[in-house]
C-alpha positions in Angstrom: 95.2 261.3 45.8 94.1 258.5 48.2 91.7 255.9 46.9 88.1 255.9 48.2 84.7 254.4 47.6 82.3 256.6 45.7 78.7 255.9 47.0 76.8 255.4 43.8 73.7 253.5 44.9 70.9 254.3 47.2 73.2 256.5 49.4 72.8 254.3 52.4 74.8 251.5 54.1 72.3 249.1 52.6 73.5 249.6 49.0 76.6 251.6 48.4 76.8 250.3 44.9 74.2 249.8 42.3 72.2 246.6 42.3 71.0 244.4 39.4 67.6 242.8 39.1 66.4 239.7 37.1 64.9 240.7 33.8 64.5 237.3 32.2 64.9 233.6 33.1 64.1 230.1 32.2 64.0 227.3 34.7 62.2 224.2 33.3 63.0 220.6 33.7 65.8 219.3 31.6 69.5 218.8 31.2 71.7 221.9 30.5 73.4 223.5 28.7 71.5 222.0 25.8 68.2 222.7 27.5 68.9 226.4 27.7 68.0 227.4 31.2 69.4 230.8 32.2 69.1 233.8 34.6 69.6 237.3 33.0 70.3 240.2 35.3 70.4 243.9 34.4 71.4 247.1 36.3 72.9 250.5 36.0 74.6 253.1 38.2 72.2 255.4 40.0 74.3 258.4 39.1 76.7 259.1 36.2 80.2 258.0 37.1 83.2 260.3 37.0 85.6 259.9 34.1 88.9 258.3 35.2 87.4 256.4 38.1 87.7 252.6 38.6 84.5 250.6 38.0 84.0 247.1 39.5 81.3 244.6 38.8 80.9 241.7 41.2 78.8 238.8 40.1 77.3 236.0 42.4 75.1 233.0 41.7 73.7 230.7 44.4 72.0 227.4 43.5 70.2 224.9 45.8 69.0 221.9 43.8 67.2 218.8 44.8 66.1 215.9 42.6 68.4 216.5 39.6 71.5 216.5 41.8 74.3 219.1 41.3 73.3 222.1 39.2 76.4 224.2 38.4 76.3 227.9 37.5 78.3 229.2 34.5 78.8 232.9 35.1 78.9 235.0 31.9 80.6 238.4 31.7 78.8 241.7 32.2 78.2 243.7 29.0 77.7 247.5 28.8 77.4 249.1 25.3 80.5 251.2 24.7 82.5 249.8 27.6 84.8 246.8 28.0 84.8 244.9 31.3 88.1 243.0 32.1 87.9 239.7 33.9 89.8 239.7 37.2 88.8 236.2 38.3 85.9 233.8 38.3 85.5 230.6 40.4 82.7 228.1 41.1 82.6 226.1 44.3 82.4 222.4 44.6 78.9 221.1 45.2 77.9 220.5 48.8 75.5 217.6 49.4 73.2 218.4 52.3 70.9 215.8 54.0 67.5 217.6 53.9 64.5 215.6 55.0 62.1 218.2 53.5 63.9 218.3 50.2 62.7 216.4 47.1 64.7 213.2 47.2 66.0 213.9 50.8 69.1 215.7 49.6 70.0 219.2 48.6 72.9 220.3 46.5 74.4 223.8 47.0 76.8 225.3 44.5 78.1 228.9 44.4 79.8 231.0 41.7 81.6 234.4 42.1 83.3 236.7 39.7 84.9 240.2 39.6 85.3 242.3 36.5 86.7 245.9 36.3 87.4 248.9 34.1 90.4 251.0 35.1 90.4 254.7 34.1 86.8 254.3 32.8 85.2 257.0 30.7 82.0 258.6 32.2 79.4 255.9 32.4 75.9 257.5 32.2 73.3 256.3 34.6 71.2 255.3 31.6 73.8 252.8 30.4 72.5 249.3 31.1 74.8 246.5 32.2 73.6 243.0 31.5 74.9 239.7 32.8 73.7 236.1 32.0 74.3 233.0 34.1 73.7 229.6 32.4 73.9 226.1 34.0 75.4 222.7 33.7 73.5 219.7 35.0 69.9 218.6 35.2 67.1 220.8 36.7 64.2 218.7 38.1 61.3 220.3 40.0 58.3 218.2 40.6 56.7 219.1 44.0 55.8 222.7 44.9 54.8 221.5 48.4 58.3 220.2 49.2 61.4 222.1 50.1 61.7 223.9 46.8 64.8 224.2 44.7 66.1 227.7 44.8 68.3 229.9 42.7 69.6 233.5 43.2 71.8 235.4 40.7 72.9 239.0 40.1 75.6 241.6 40.3 76.6 244.9 42.0 78.4 247.8 40.3 80.7 250.0 42.4 82.7 253.1 41.7 86.1 254.0 43.2 88.2 257.3 43.0 91.9 257.7 43.4 93.0 254.5 41.7 95.4 255.4 38.9 95.0 254.0 35.4 98.6 252.6 35.6 97.9 250.4 38.6 99.0 246.8 38.4 96.4 244.2 39.2 96.9 241.1 41.3 94.2 238.4 41.7 93.7 235.3 43.9 90.8 232.9 43.9 89.8 230.1 46.1 86.8 227.8 47.0 86.0 225.7 50.0 83.6 224.3 52.6 84.0 226.1 55.9 82.7 228.8 58.2 84.9 231.5 56.9 85.2 232.3 53.1 88.7 233.4 51.9 90.3 233.9 48.5 93.7 233.1 50.1 96.6 235.2 51.0 97.5 238.0 48.6 100.9 239.7 48.4 101.1 243.4 47.4 103.8 246.0 47.1 101.2 248.4 48.6 97.7 248.7 47.2 95.3 251.6 46.5 92.5 249.1 46.9 92.2 245.5 48.0 88.7 244.1 47.4 87.3 240.6 48.3 84.0 239.2 47.0 82.4 235.9 48.2 79.1 234.5 49.5 77.5 234.2 52.9 77.6 231.1 55.0 76.0 230.4 58.3 72.7 229.6 60.0 72.2 231.8 63.1 75.4 233.8 62.9 76.3 235.3 59.5 79.7 236.3 58.2 81.1 239.8 58.9 84.3 241.5 57.8 87.8 240.1 58.4 90.4 241.9 60.5 91.1 245.4 59.2 88.5 245.3 56.4 85.5 247.6 55.8 82.3 245.9 54.7 80.4 247.0 51.6 76.7 247.6 52.0 75.2 246.1 55.1 78.0 243.6 55.8 79.5 245.6 58.6 76.2 245.2 60.5 76.0 241.5 60.1 76.7 238.5 62.4 72.9 238.4 63.2 71.7 240.1 60.1 70.9 237.7 57.2 69.7 240.5 55.0 73.2 241.8 54.4 73.7 240.1 51.0 72.2 242.7 48.7 72.2 240.5 45.6 72.2 236.7 45.5 74.5 235.7 48.5 77.2 238.3 47.6 79.3 239.7 50.4 82.2 242.1 49.9 84.9 243.6 52.0 87.8 246.0 51.2 90.9 247.9 52.4 92.1 251.2 51.0 95.7 252.6 50.7 97.6 249.8 52.4 101.3 249.2 52.6 103.4 246.4 51.2 102.8 243.0 52.7 100.9 239.7 52.7 97.3 240.0 53.5 94.6 237.5 54.6 91.4 237.9 52.6 89.2 235.9 55.0 85.9 237.0 56.2 84.9 236.5 59.9 83.5 233.1 60.8 79.8 232.2 60.7 78.3 229.5 62.9 77.8 226.9 60.2 80.1 225.5 57.4 78.9 226.0 53.8 80.4 226.0 50.4 81.8 229.2 49.1 83.7 230.8 46.2 85.9 233.9 46.6 87.8 236.3 44.4 90.2 239.0 45.7 91.8 241.8 43.6 94.5 244.3 44.5 95.2 247.5 42.5 98.8 248.7 43.2 100.6 251.7 41.8 103.8 250.9 43.8 106.5 249.0 42.1 108.5 246.4 43.8 112.0 247.6 44.9 114.7 245.9 42.9 117.1 243.8 44.9 120.8 244.3 43.9 122.9 241.2 43.9 126.6 241.7 43.3 128.2 239.4 40.8 129.5 236.2 42.1 133.2 235.4 42.2 136.3 237.2 43.5 137.4 240.6 42.3 141.1 241.5 42.4 144.3 242.2 40.5 
């Protein structure tokens, strides 16, 4: 059975997965983690999932800080009662200092975090099961002037469901971070994959990122380049390939018009085993 995306969201290109919302937060001046600032997101599948399907949770946090300098997100895992999410990969970008005359202190500091978690061969997850994820922070949050270019913070996750991915699939993960016009988790080698999925964050000013060569875009990503509403949650963007052959694959998104910091995670699920290579014993045979 070939792998495929199960639309379990709003049944439109704008949200093929199920989207979280912020249910609690604290952002007051002070130095973290001791100060205790956090963003807590919660969401659930729109419909019951099917037992045996693959479930994926993609988390993204975007921070733009001013007076306090770099403010670094620490992405916590998703939790769903009765289920265990496995970490594929998590990575936080370096902080980009941006000259910003309208910012408090004349500088802005952008930092991004991205993570992927999954459950292979998941039991049925009812649409009433709530998934919760909390992001905390490291650094000093200072906000003093509502009239200035405000500090900003976005955080959340998207749940997706996939059929045709066997419980015995092997998992390969690559992560990467950078400052450029095209996010990429780096090259990934597979022996053939049922699903290759890449999560990152949007860059750009007038031209947004779209999918890389041969990828399909999740949610509204396929309609981007001029559509800056394509990240459904935080600045999360996602692309994927299904039922691919053995090889080395780029995980890069298309280029935007402006460099920005990004963090990216790619995961491949493969049920094909590498072919053993037979090497005869060294030396000379004879009588």
